[in-house]
N, C-alpha and C positions, 0 to 999 in steps of 0.2 A: 318260070314267073316265081316272084317273092311275094309272100303274103305274110302280113303281121295281123296278129288277133291281139286285140286289146281288151283286158278286163279292167274296167275303169272303177270299180268300188274299192275304197280304201279299207273296207272291213275284213279282217283276218279270216273269217268263216263268213262268207257272203255267197249269196244265191246267184248272183252275177258271175261270181268267180266259176260256179259249178257249171253254170251255162256256158261260158266262154272256153272253158277246158273241154267240154264237151265238142264244141264248135272246131276248135285246134285238133282234135283227135279225129273228127269227121273228116277234116280236110287231108291229114295225114294217110288215113286208112282209105280214103277213096279217089285220092288226088284229081278227081272230077275230069278225067281224061286228059289232064295237063302234065305233061313231063318235060323237063324235071321241075318239081314244085319244090319250093323250100319255105318252111313255115317258121316263123318267130312268135314266141308267146309273151307278151308284156302283162304283167299282173300288178297292178298298182296297189294291191293289198300288202305286197312283199316290200314295200318302201323303197328307199334309195333314190327315189327322183326327188331332187332338190326343189325347194320352193324356187320360184321364179322371182330373181330380184333386178334383173336387167345388167349385173355387174360383169357378165361373162366368164365367171367362174362356176364350175359345177363339176360333180362326182362323175367316175367312170360309169357308174349305173346311168346315169342321166345322158352321158354321152352315147352309151351304147343303145339307149332306146330312142335316142333322136337319129342315129345310124340306121336301126331297123325300121323306122318309120319313114325316112326320106328315101331308103333304098328301096321299099317294098312297092311293088305295082298295084297291090289290093289291101285295103285295110278292112276288117271285120272289127267294128267298134261296139262294144257291149258296156251300157251304162245304166245304173239304177237312177231312178228319179227321186231326188231329194228336193223338197220345198220349190216343187214345179219345175225344176231345173235339172240339166244331167249333172254328173259329179263334178265337183269343183276339182277333184284330182285330175280328170281328163282335161278339164279348161287349164291347169296348171302345166300338164304335159305339153299341150299345143302352143304355151306361150314359148317353148324352145323351137317349134318347128318353123323352118324359113318357107314362106309360101312360094318363094322363087323355084324351089327345087320339088314342088309337089303337083305341078299340073299334068293333068292327064292320067293321074290315078284313078282307082276304081274303089267305092266304099259300100259296104253293107252295114245296116245298123241294126243292133238288137237292143230294145229298151225294157227295163224290169221294173216294176212296181207293186206296190202292195195291193192296190185295186186296179179298177178299169179306168180311172179317169186321169187325164194329163198325157196320155201317150200321144196324141198327135201333135200336141204344143211342144213336147220335147223332140219330137221328130223334126218339126219345123226348125226350132233352134239347131239342132245337129247338123240338118240339111244346108243351113245357111252357113253354119261353122265350115263344112265341106266345101261349100261354095267359094268361100273366102280363100281357102286353100286351093282353089281351081280343081278339086275332085269331082268326078261324076259318081253320083249317089244312086244305087239302086232304089228306085221309088218304093218298094215294097218292103219296108222295115217288118221286124218281127216284134210283136209286143207280147211279153210274158208276165204273168202275175205270179208273184212270191209263192203262192200256195201250189204252184207246180213243181217245187222243189223241196225233198224232204232229206235230211240226213245226208246231204251232198249228192243227191241223186235226182235227175229230171224223173217225175213219177208220171207225168202225163205223156203219153206216146205221140200225141197230135203235136206237142211243142218240138219233140224231136224232128217229126217230119216237115215242119215249118222252118226249123233251123237249117235243114238239110237242104231245103229248096231256095233259101235265101243263099246259103253258100254257092250252091249250084250256079243260080241265076247271077250272082254277083262275079264269079270267075268266068261265065260266059260273057257277061257285058265286058269284063276286061280284056278278054281275047278279042272282041269285036273292036274295041276302042285302040287295042294294040295294032291291029291288022289294018286300020284305016289311015 
């Protein structure tokens, strides 16, 4: 099973990045009883993803991201909330994805915000995006406030457990979907 973990924050030192690196490490360390398990990490703060222009020309980094996403069975997406919306860097990335190559995949969502408002709205928008790509989305997203990350570490252990649960449930859902 192939998993892609996407950190959709364009910020170089972002809290979303810390959280999604934890998710990728958790998957690799625990492999959720699934063997073999291949994990790719796309960190949009590293740059290299071209701005979508529709002209069909793009960098090797963009081509690799497209390949990782379309070949993965499971997507674990993490995005900050900016102006009541998910990251524009994530939207830009998904402009490159061919919806004809994504049907039947499974996704888990992690949403990061400075406060407790807007989570459900952004979850709805992300779920609609996943629906466009015919991706089955775990209905239990993880909402994380920015104060749970400090100096590049998750400081509230309940966040770790909720992230672990999201990963485990999403991988279990993917196994059920692929076996039916």
